[in-house]
C-alpha positions, -999 to +999 in steps of 0.1 A: -692+723-327-675+749-349-672+738-384-636+741-397-626+735-433-590+745-429-566+717-435-556+697-403-520+704-411-517+741-420-492+749-447-472+779-439-442+796-457-419+786-429-387+767-435-390+732-449-362+718-428-360+682-426-341+661-411-339+627-379-358+478-163-358+497-133-391+509-118-391+530-087-419+545-066-414+570-038-414+553-004-401+581+018-431+596+037-427+632+048-437+640+083-462+668+088-445+698+105-456+733+112-449+756+083-416+774+087-404+805+068-383+795+038-346+799+043-326+818+017-313+795-009-276+788-003-252+790-032-245+756-047-211+743-038-188+730-066-190+692-067-157+673-068-163+646-094-136+624-077-153+626-043-162+592-031-199+587-024-198+550-014-175+520-016-187+486-028-165+457-018-137+481-015-142+498-049-151+535-048-182+550-064-176+587-071-197+617-077-189+614-114-202+578-113-233+589-095-239+617-120-236+592-148-261+569-132-286+598-127-283+608-163-286+573-177-315+564-155-332+598-156-365+585-171-370+562-141-362+590-116-380+619-132-411+617-110-390+618-078-381+650-058-344+659-062-333+646-027-350+612-034-336+612-070-300+613-057-307+585-032-325+564-058-296+568-083-271+558-057-292+527-047-295+517-084-257+523-090-249+500-060-273+474-073-257+475-108-222+472-093-229+442-071-249+424-099-222+431-124-195+418-101-215+386-096-219+383-134-181+385-138-176+360-110-198+335-128-181+342-162-210+358-179-187+385-192-169+358-213-201+348-231-197+354-269-232+370-273-225+394-244-191+404-258-207+411-292-234+432-275-208+451-255-187+458-286-218+472-304-228+493-274-192+507-272-193+515-310-227+531-306-215+552-277-185+563-297-208+572-326-227+594-302-196+611-289-184+617-325-218+633-334-218+655-303-182+666-303-174+663-340-206+677-354-230+694-330-205+712-309-189+727-340-220+743-354-216+781-352-242+809-350-229+822-383-237+789-400-272+788-386-279+823-398-265+815-432-287+785-435-318+806-426-308+833-452-303+806-478-337+790-471-354+824-473-337+833-505-347+799-520-383+802-510-405+815-538-426+846-527-462+838-521-493+857-513-518+853-485-553+864-487-581+878-465-614+863-474-650+859-463-674+831-472-710+820-469-715+782-465-748+766-474-760+730-479-772+732-516-760+746-548-794+763-553-790+782-520-756+794-531-769+805-565-797+824-548-771+843-526-749+851-556-780+865-573-786+888-543-750+899-543-753+907-580-783+929-571-762+949-546-768+930-513-743+933-485-720+902-483-715+904-445-752+907-438-760+877-460-733+857-443-747+865-408-781+854-420-774+824-441-740+808-434-740+773-418-705+779-405-711+788-368-678+807-366-690+831-394-725+839-382-715+869-361-686+883-381-699+883-417-682+851-427-647+865-420-619+839-423-590+863-416-557+859-434-545+825-448-518+812-471-518+786-499-526+752-488-543+762-455-578+755-469-593+725-486-582+724-523-614+735-539-618+765-516-581+774-518-581+774-556-612+796-559-601+821-532-567+827-547-581+831-582-603+861-571-595+897-575-596+920-544-632+930-538-647+903-560-668+873-551-672+839-568-698+840-596-704+803-594-708+783-562-677+764-549-683+729-537-662+712-510-667+683-486-684+708-462-711+721-487-714+750-511-694+782-506-697+817-519-664+834-514-654+871-513-618+883-514-612+912-491-575+918-496-542+902-507-506+907-496-472+892-498-466+867-470-438+875-447-412+849-439-408+837-403-384+857-381-350+841-376-356+835-339-388+816-346-370+790-367-335+792-353-337+757-338-349+742-371-321+759-390-296+745-365-310+710-369-307+714-407-270+724-404-263+695-380-280+671-404-259+683-434-227+682-415-234+647-402-242+632-436-212+650-451-190+634-425-206+600-430-201+603-467-165+611-463-158+583-439-177+558-460-157+568-490-125+562-471-137+529-457-135+495-475-171+481-472-180+448-488-215+432-488-214+398-506-252+395-508-261+414-539-297+420-529-288+432-495-262+455-510-287+470-534-312+475-505-285+493-484-276+515-514-313+524-519-316+534-483-285+555-483-294+572-516-324+587-498-304+603-471 
């Protein structure tokens, strides 16, 4: 197993954007038939959302209704082929319609708990519509680019380094290697002969380029403190053993390209716009919480947004 002493979560310059009961199984067996040449794909015909797909007790179920069922139940249907998915969605929509009608007939829609749940679901759906149409759909490419430029401008410049190392089990072994280096020995040759890091036995202990925070703290601190061409005069201990480190080169780390982090920048813009809208609406709303402890807890949560 290759020994790795890089951190599990590699720190990179990047942009620190932050933000935040139906089970179906295919039952339609396909008959085996001789292979036929594939026919050219026909252009998809526009679908009339008002076209009636089925009627249930005289009430129409339209293409728009079916599309909504497919979307809402997509997780249950995702393993099905497209032609089965449409049939399964229609079957589910019919089932929902007849069961809902029976619930109304028996008065379940008048139940107080049900009405409260329906009111909440409606409010939640309207919240989602407001987020999508009042926030997400209004984000422009110019705003995304401006956020990227702002983050780059606010990110302090950092260096990344190119280093080699020799990893051994004891401090005495490391000191002996440093003594050989002081006498003019070749670092790469010593690494190939002595390092216990399997990945460095054939490349002279080469670690390539890495930035701050990508190595364990002790190694990171020692590597970035070196001058180009120098090696550590004292062994560096980490959880993996004892290191002798040589710095090959140093350069300014380049920020990520816009296209690499465009989605992150967009999410940051959306998040800022969303909380700005919430702040404005909350300021205009009269909200009273009689329980002082609960009010304080809510304020604590909201202050962290």
